[in-house]
C-alpha positions as a printed Julia matrix, in Angstrom:
518×3 Matrix{Float64}:
  14.31  -21.9    32.0
  12.83  -18.5    31.57
   9.6   -17.6    30.27
  11.18  -16.79   26.6
  13.94  -19.19   26.86
  14.28  -22.06   23.98
  15.24  -25.66   24.36
  17.86  -27.12   22.35
  15.07  -28.47   19.9
  13.04  -25.88   19.51
  15.97  -23.41   18.47
  16.62  -26.25   16.22
  13.1   -25.81   14.66
  13.84  -22.25   14.19
  16.57  -22.51   12.48
  14.72  -24.99   10.16
  12.23  -22.33    9.78
  14.72  -19.96    8.73
  16.86  -22.11    6.26
  13.06  -23.09    4.55
  12.4   -19.72    3.74
  15.81  -18.86    2.62
  14.99  -21.49   -0.1
  11.84  -20.1    -1.01
   9.63  -22.46    1.01
   6.86  -20.56    2.75
   6.53  -23.02    6.22
   2.76  -21.77    6.8
   1.2   -21.37    3.51
  -2.17  -19.74    2.48
  -3.63  -21.3    -0.5
  -6.34  -24.08    0.2
  -4.76  -27.64   -0.13
  -7.36  -30.02   -1.96
  -7.55  -33.37    0.3
  -9.21  -35.81   -1.58
  -9.03  -38.97    0.53
  -8.66  -40.02    4.23
  -6.38  -42.83    5.69
  -9.1   -44.57    7.28
 -11.17  -44.27    3.61
  -8.04  -45.87    1.89
  -7.66  -49.03    4.44
 -11.46  -49.15    4.16
 -11.81  -49.26    0.51
  -8.34  -49.94   -1.2
  -8.24  -53.02   -3.32
  -5.2   -54.7    -4.56
  -6.56  -56.27   -7.31
  -8.45  -52.97   -9.04
  -5.59  -50.58   -8.01
  -8.03  -47.84   -6.96
  -6.85  -45.02   -5.91
  -4.32  -44.21   -8.12
  -4.09  -40.13   -8.09
  -5.19  -39.15   -4.17
  -4.23  -36.41   -1.96
  -3.76  -36.03    1.9
  -2.75  -34.05    4.24
  -1.4   -34.55    8.13
   1.49  -34.71   10.86
   4.24  -36.94   10.02
   4.68  -38.89   13.03
   7.04  -41.7    12.34
  10.47  -41.28   10.0
  12.68  -44.21    8.69
  14.92  -42.41    5.96
  17.09  -44.45    3.84
  19.35  -42.45    1.81
  17.21  -41.57   -1.96
  14.04  -43.32   -0.53
  12.33  -43.03    3.18
   8.79  -43.82    4.64
   6.99  -41.69    6.73
   4.0   -42.46    8.86
   1.06  -39.88    8.08
  -1.47  -38.89   10.72
  -5.03  -37.32    9.64
  -8.34  -36.56   11.44
  -9.11  -40.48   10.95
  -6.18  -42.44   11.37
  -2.63  -43.05   10.35
  -1.11  -44.42    6.63
   2.28  -44.86    5.9
   3.56  -43.0     2.84
   6.81  -44.21    0.7
   8.4   -41.33   -0.75
  11.65  -41.36   -3.82
  13.91  -38.22   -3.93
  14.05  -39.3    -8.18
   9.75  -38.94   -7.66
   9.4   -35.85   -5.89
  12.76  -33.94   -6.72
  12.41  -34.06  -10.97
  13.93  -30.9   -12.66
  16.0   -29.87   -9.52
  19.45  -31.4    -9.83
  20.07  -30.81   -6.66
  17.46  -32.74   -5.24
  16.85  -29.92   -2.81
  13.24  -30.34   -1.83
  14.26  -34.35   -0.6
  17.78  -34.04    0.35
  17.6   -30.9     2.38
  14.11  -30.39    3.12
  13.01  -33.83    3.41
  15.46  -34.82    5.24
  17.0   -32.47    7.26
  14.57  -29.57    7.55
  11.42  -31.28    8.52
  10.89  -32.9    11.57
   8.21  -35.08   13.51
   5.23  -33.09   13.8
   4.99  -31.13   10.7
   2.21  -30.75    8.97
   2.68  -32.39    5.02
   0.28  -33.07    2.33
   1.48  -35.67   -0.43
   0.13  -36.51   -3.64
   0.6   -40.09   -5.03
  -1.0   -43.41   -5.47
  -1.77  -46.39   -3.23
  -0.02  -49.84   -3.1
   0.55  -52.29   -0.88
   4.43  -53.0    -0.13
   6.2   -56.31    0.01
   5.88  -56.49    3.92
   1.84  -55.98    3.18
   1.48  -52.83    4.37
  -0.34  -49.97    2.65
   1.11  -47.35    1.76
   0.79  -44.19   -0.72
   3.72  -44.17   -2.6
   4.12  -40.08   -2.75
   4.73  -38.57   -5.94
   4.35  -34.92   -4.8
   5.52  -33.18   -1.16
   4.47  -30.06    0.2
   5.09  -28.56    3.69
   1.79  -27.05    4.85
   2.97  -26.04    8.35
   5.71  -25.88   10.51
   6.09  -27.69   14.15
   7.95  -25.22   16.42
   7.67  -27.85   19.26
   8.4   -31.32   19.6
   5.67  -33.71   20.04
   5.94  -35.87   23.48
   6.03  -39.23   20.89
   4.6   -42.36   22.42
   7.13  -45.22   21.84
   6.59  -48.79   21.5
   8.48  -51.78   21.73
   7.85  -55.64   21.76
   4.02  -54.62   22.27
   5.21  -52.75   25.28
   4.46  -48.32   25.74
   7.14  -46.31   26.52
   7.3   -42.55   27.04
   3.39  -42.31   27.01
   1.85  -38.66   27.35
   0.02  -40.03   30.0
   0.21  -37.46   32.98
  -3.01  -36.46   33.41
  -2.52  -32.91   34.12
  -0.23  -32.53   31.03
  -3.38  -34.09   29.17
  -6.36  -31.83   30.4
  -3.94  -28.9    29.9
  -2.13  -29.66   27.02
  -5.97  -31.43   24.96
  -4.7   -30.44   21.42
  -1.11  -32.52   22.17
  -3.06  -34.8    23.97
  -5.24  -35.52   20.62
  -2.36  -35.72   18.54
  -0.18  -38.21   20.17
  -3.15  -40.01   21.9
  -5.43  -40.32   18.86
  -7.71  -42.96   20.8
  -8.73  -39.96   23.06
 -10.71  -38.78   19.77
 -12.4   -41.74   19.95
 -14.43  -40.16   23.26
 -15.51  -36.86   21.79
 -16.99  -38.42   18.97
 -19.41  -40.59   21.25
 -20.05  -37.78   22.93
 -21.3   -35.75   19.94
 -23.36  -39.28   19.2
 -25.18  -38.92   22.41
 -25.66  -35.56   21.82
 -27.12  -36.01   18.31
 -28.78  -39.13   19.17
 -31.03  -37.86   22.04
 -31.7   -34.32   19.66
 -32.81  -36.84   17.03
 -35.18  -38.36   19.64
 -36.85  -35.68   20.69
 -37.02  -33.88   17.14
 -38.97  -37.26   16.28
 -41.42  -36.63   19.09
 -42.33  -32.8    17.87
 -40.21  -31.16   20.64
 -38.83  -27.69   19.79
 -34.96  -26.91   20.31
 -35.02  -23.24   21.84
 -31.99  -21.04   23.52
 -32.29  -18.59   26.78
 -30.24  -16.62   28.8
 -26.57  -17.31   30.44
 -26.2   -14.07   31.95
 -29.4   -13.73   34.56
 -30.6   -11.3    36.45
 -31.49  -14.28   38.91
 -29.93  -17.0    39.41
 -32.87  -19.99   39.67
 -33.9   -23.56   38.64
 -31.45  -25.33   41.07
 -29.57  -25.14   44.73
 -26.15  -23.97   43.98
 -23.33  -20.73   44.34
 -23.46  -18.95   41.31
 -21.15  -17.16   39.38
 -21.53  -13.15   39.85
 -20.48  -10.43   37.01
 -21.54   -7.38   36.57
 -22.8    -5.51   33.14
 -21.39   -1.55   33.12
 -24.32   -0.4    30.94
 -27.19   -1.17   32.9
 -24.84   -1.24   36.35
 -26.44   -4.11   37.47
 -25.24   -7.53   38.86
 -25.56  -10.15   36.39
 -25.37  -13.95   37.29
 -23.9   -17.17   35.01
 -26.94  -19.51   35.12
 -27.18  -22.17   37.27
 -29.95  -23.74   35.19
 -31.93  -23.29   32.89
 -35.01  -24.64   34.19
 -37.19  -21.29   34.95
 -37.29  -20.14   31.52
 -38.19  -23.39   29.75
 -41.29  -23.34   31.8
 -41.76  -19.82   31.19
 -41.8   -21.03   27.66
 -44.75  -23.66   28.38
 -46.42  -21.02   29.81
 -46.07  -19.09   26.46
 -48.01  -21.95   24.85
 -45.28  -24.2    23.68
 -46.16  -28.19   24.57
 -42.47  -29.3    24.67
 -39.23  -27.63   24.47
 -35.69  -28.96   25.0
 -32.0   -27.19   25.47
 -28.63  -28.51   26.06
 -27.17  -25.63   28.12
 -23.69  -24.82   29.81
 -24.49  -24.17   33.33
 -22.22  -22.66   35.75
 -21.89  -22.91   39.8
 -19.11  -21.68   41.97
 -18.57  -24.34   43.32
 -16.05  -27.35   44.5
 -14.36  -29.48   41.58
 -13.42  -33.17   41.54
 -13.67  -36.29   39.33
 -17.74  -35.63   38.64
 -17.94  -31.7    38.75
 -16.67  -29.14   36.74
 -17.43  -25.42   37.33
 -18.73  -25.26   33.79
 -20.89  -27.91   32.17
 -23.58  -29.26   29.53
 -26.9   -30.19   30.32
 -30.02  -31.24   28.91
 -33.29  -30.07   30.21
 -37.0   -30.96   28.63
 -40.39  -29.79   29.46
 -43.29  -31.68   28.29
 -46.72  -30.32   29.15
 -49.52  -31.99   30.17
 -47.35  -34.69   31.65
 -46.67  -36.11   35.17
 -42.98  -37.64   36.68
 -44.24  -41.48   36.03
 -44.72  -40.46   32.36
 -41.38  -38.79   32.23
 -39.9   -41.94   34.3
 -40.95  -43.97   31.11
 -39.39  -41.35   28.46
 -35.91  -41.69   30.47
 -35.68  -45.18   29.94
 -36.42  -45.4    26.49
 -33.98  -42.22   25.93
 -31.27  -43.89   27.49
 -32.04  -47.3    26.31
 -31.57  -45.5    22.42
 -28.35  -44.12   23.71
 -26.67  -47.07   24.76
 -27.93  -48.91   21.18
 -26.52  -46.18   19.3
 -22.93  -46.17   20.82
 -22.94  -49.85   21.46
 -25.19  -51.64   19.8
 -26.4   -53.51   22.99
 -28.16  -51.85   26.25
 -24.88  -53.54   28.17
 -22.48  -51.24   28.8
 -18.99  -51.7    30.99
 -18.33  -48.92   33.5
 -15.04  -50.06   35.04
 -15.4   -53.16   36.45
 -19.02  -53.78   36.13
 -21.65  -54.18   33.15
 -24.26  -51.65   33.47
 -27.43  -52.94   31.85
 -29.86  -49.65   30.7
 -32.53  -52.36   29.24
 -36.32  -51.09   30.16
 -37.46  -51.12   32.66
 -35.16  -49.57   35.33
 -36.02  -50.21   39.19
 -38.05  -48.15   40.88
 -37.98  -47.47   44.86
 -38.72  -44.43   46.87
 -36.79  -42.22   48.84
 -38.14  -43.39   52.03
 -37.57  -46.6    51.6
 -34.13  -46.77   50.18
 -33.26  -44.79   54.11
 -35.29  -47.26   55.51
 -33.72  -50.28   54.35
 -30.18  -48.86   54.69
 -30.82  -47.35   58.17
 -33.32  -49.06   59.5
 -34.64  -44.96   60.2
 -38.11  -43.84   59.05
 -37.74  -40.28   57.53
 -41.74  -39.87   57.28
 -43.1   -36.77   59.5
 -39.46  -36.17   61.21
 -38.64  -32.8    62.61
 -35.46  -31.3    61.76
 -34.29  -31.43   65.26
 -35.1   -35.5    64.91
 -33.23  -35.68   61.75
 -30.3   -34.08   63.16
 -30.21  -36.36   66.11
 -30.34  -39.06   63.62
 -27.75  -37.47   61.58
 -25.19  -37.67   64.86
 -26.41  -41.15   65.37
 -25.57  -42.63   62.29
 -22.54  -40.45   62.43
 -23.31  -38.6    59.15
 -21.79  -35.47   59.11
 -23.8   -31.75   59.2
 -23.46  -28.11   59.8
 -26.31  -25.87   61.16
 -27.07  -24.02   58.18
 -28.24  -27.22   57.0
 -32.21  -27.4    57.02
 -34.58  -30.65   56.46
 -33.74  -31.32   52.91
 -30.08  -31.18   53.39
 -30.38  -33.18   56.2
 -32.33  -36.15   54.45
 -29.64  -35.51   51.99
 -26.71  -36.22   53.6
 -28.5   -39.36   54.85
 -29.25  -40.61   51.95
 -26.17  -39.96   50.15
 -24.2   -41.58   53.21
 -25.96  -44.34   53.27
 -27.92  -45.44   49.96
 -26.16  -43.56   46.7
 -22.77  -45.61   46.56
 -25.44  -49.4    46.52
 -27.22  -47.66   43.12
 -25.36  -49.51   40.61
 -27.94  -50.85   37.93
 -30.25  -47.69   36.82
 -32.58  -47.0    39.62
 -35.0   -44.25   39.97
 -35.49  -43.04   43.27
 -38.85  -41.35   43.8
 -40.94  -39.5    46.01
 -38.84  -36.95   47.64
 -39.16  -35.32   51.05
 -41.31  -31.32   49.76
 -37.76  -29.43   51.89
 -35.52  -31.17   49.31
 -37.96  -29.75   45.92
 -39.29  -26.34   46.13
 -40.18  -26.17   42.34
 -41.5   -29.47   42.5
 -45.22  -30.61   42.85
 -46.77  -32.0    45.58
 -47.09  -35.49   45.83
 -51.08  -36.18   44.91
 -51.08  -38.68   47.53
 -48.88  -37.67   50.47
 -48.49  -33.81   51.11
 -45.06  -34.64   53.08
 -43.57  -35.5    49.48
 -43.29  -34.2    46.15
 -43.19  -35.84   42.44
 -39.66  -36.08   41.81
 -37.1   -38.61   40.75
 -33.68  -38.79   40.33
 -31.77  -41.87   38.16
 -28.9   -43.41   39.71
 -26.41  -45.35   37.96
 -22.77  -46.7    38.96
 -23.42  -44.88   42.42
 -23.9   -41.17   40.7
 -26.92  -39.58   40.28
 -27.41  -38.99   36.32
 -30.57  -37.1    35.9
 -33.14  -35.18   38.02
 -37.09  -34.72   36.84
 -40.4   -33.51   38.62
 -44.05  -33.08   38.02
 -43.42  -29.43   37.86
 -45.37  -26.95   40.88
 -47.67  -25.13   38.89
 -49.41  -23.51   42.16
 -48.38  -19.7    42.09
 -49.05  -19.51   45.56
 -47.22  -22.11   46.74
 -44.26  -21.6    44.45
 -44.34  -18.52   46.22
 -44.17  -19.58   49.71
 -41.72  -22.66   48.8
 -39.16  -19.86   47.6
 -39.57  -17.52   51.32
 -38.63  -21.03   52.89
 -35.24  -20.85   50.57
 -35.08  -17.64   51.77
 -35.14  -18.32   55.08
 -32.8   -21.12   54.46
 -30.25  -18.34   53.04
 -30.72  -16.37   55.7
 -29.41  -19.06   58.02
 -26.26  -18.97   55.91
 -27.06  -21.47   53.15
 -25.19  -19.83   50.26
 -26.81  -22.69   47.93
 -30.5   -21.66   48.75
 -32.48  -20.24   45.6
 -33.26  -17.17   45.43
 -36.79  -15.45   44.86
 -37.73  -14.86   41.31
 -40.76  -12.78   41.32
 -41.52  -12.84   37.25
 -41.1   -16.41   37.07
 -44.39  -16.61   40.14
 -46.15  -13.91   37.78
 -45.47  -16.07   34.83
 -47.16  -19.07   36.74
 -50.15  -16.52   37.72
 -51.01  -16.5    33.78
 -50.95  -19.75   34.31
 -48.93  -23.23   33.29
 -50.18  -26.37   32.55
 -49.41  -30.03   34.3
 -45.76  -30.42   33.36
 -42.77  -32.99   33.75
 -39.42  -31.63   33.42
 -35.61  -33.53   33.34
 -32.66  -32.13   33.29
 -29.59  -34.97   32.34
 -25.67  -34.06   32.88
 -24.33  -34.66   29.31
 -20.66  -34.78   30.73
 -21.77  -37.8    33.28
 -24.15  -39.44   30.83
 -20.57  -39.25   28.3
 -18.43  -40.73   31.68
 -21.02  -43.75   31.82
 -21.14  -44.27   28.16
 -17.65  -44.52   27.0
 -16.22  -45.61   30.54
 -14.23  -42.8    31.25
 -13.14  -42.36   35.33
 -13.35  -38.68   35.24
 -15.14  -35.71   33.89
 -12.05  -34.43   33.0
 -11.69  -37.17   30.11
 -15.08  -36.46   28.47
 -14.42  -32.12   28.35
 -11.75  -31.04   25.77
 -11.15  -28.49   28.02
 -11.68  -29.02   32.07
 -11.26  -25.87   34.47
  -7.53  -26.13   35.96
  -5.52  -24.15   38.38
  -3.04  -21.7    36.69
  -0.06  -23.72   35.09
   3.24  -22.61   36.9
   4.64  -20.43   34.59
   7.68  -18.09   36.05
   5.35  -14.98   35.72
   3.05  -16.74   38.04
   5.84  -17.93   40.36
   7.05  -14.0    40.75
   3.26  -12.94   41.41
   3.47  -15.52   44.26
   6.27  -14.61   45.43
   5.37  -11.07   45.36
   1.93  -11.91   47.3
   4.58  -13.61   50.06
   6.49  -10.6    50.46
   4.04   -8.3    50.62
């Protein structure tokens, strides 16, 4: 089928569209349609004894129909759920001797997927089903493409719209035919609102920082690069908002946070998308030990807000977010799983240990990445219940304050849940001389071929030279937190529009063929 070729069903619907217009019915009216009730509201509040809701107006999609001569039933789906509508020819066609609205429009020219408005009264059918007796009917939007309707019989679901690629690529269809998907995104919004309320209660300020940055900083990651024509300079989509938020701490704010879109030009899998949402927060005069208590309180509150309890299902496991969480140093975690002590080891010794432990590494990796590779291979998967892994080697944390009792380590922790990192936090480095040296170490890694090494941000060093108070910062992935809290196996399930490969259309196929021929 060519790009512009219509299927038989699509052509039938377009023909119906023209017939509606010939009858003087506008398929896409512009005027406001005043809705007074929703399906969920009626289900929750209608009383057959009180006979309330005797004049209601609803709007939504036609999802099922049973046409029975001069009377019919159809299922109306709005944003809250579904409700049955009963429609009689004599009710909606008063003054129309040919009953055009019912006989021609409703029975022949309307389709499943059309958006309609109905006005009438609520009642209970003889079979006990809540319904709306339609007295007025209006077409609000004609659907020209058939929905992949899910069929059910004897409790079994057939022809479900379940192919992940199609669901993610056509999320608008997924939300219509799999309405349970909406619940994931309602919970996502509740997670963000719960966190925002938590921060606001403590008096911290929500801020916004630049997405386009002259230097990508705050994380070790490969950035997306673009070009600003007017200034004739390269710009980068931010990989983190950390350095700008800490500038605001320098400027005198005691606590700032931001829900931010970040971008990393890296691989995609079930837990990574190149565009993702994080929340970062920085609090003056605090350290990473205080931040661990803060994170526990925040995560526990989110679990309670969503589930009414701290225990949350994840696959075939139950994860309990009740405070306090387990705490273990990275050195101890690696020693427990491998018997190898990373303390004081040189890069060559770490590389030899990786070989002995069958950990895959490459020549561009410095001490930090070698240690991280060992930890990732042997430790992460076993961290199921919420666990703070703390006191990371200094090579792994170029923005983090040295540990107060061991200069080889940093005051850093990551929270692991179900074998995955959920958040990252530091006692923030506020020594400008130490910070510049760490940046220079990153530059040397970049020269070795590490394309994720940090850039040197001299303006940030200058900000630190003016003085930044003792500070603790934390970043948490909203997408991953939503996965955990809604029991979803893939990040694509908690993003409305995840990044996808280009759809295979005829035009794209022709382009690929042209490349092959050339």
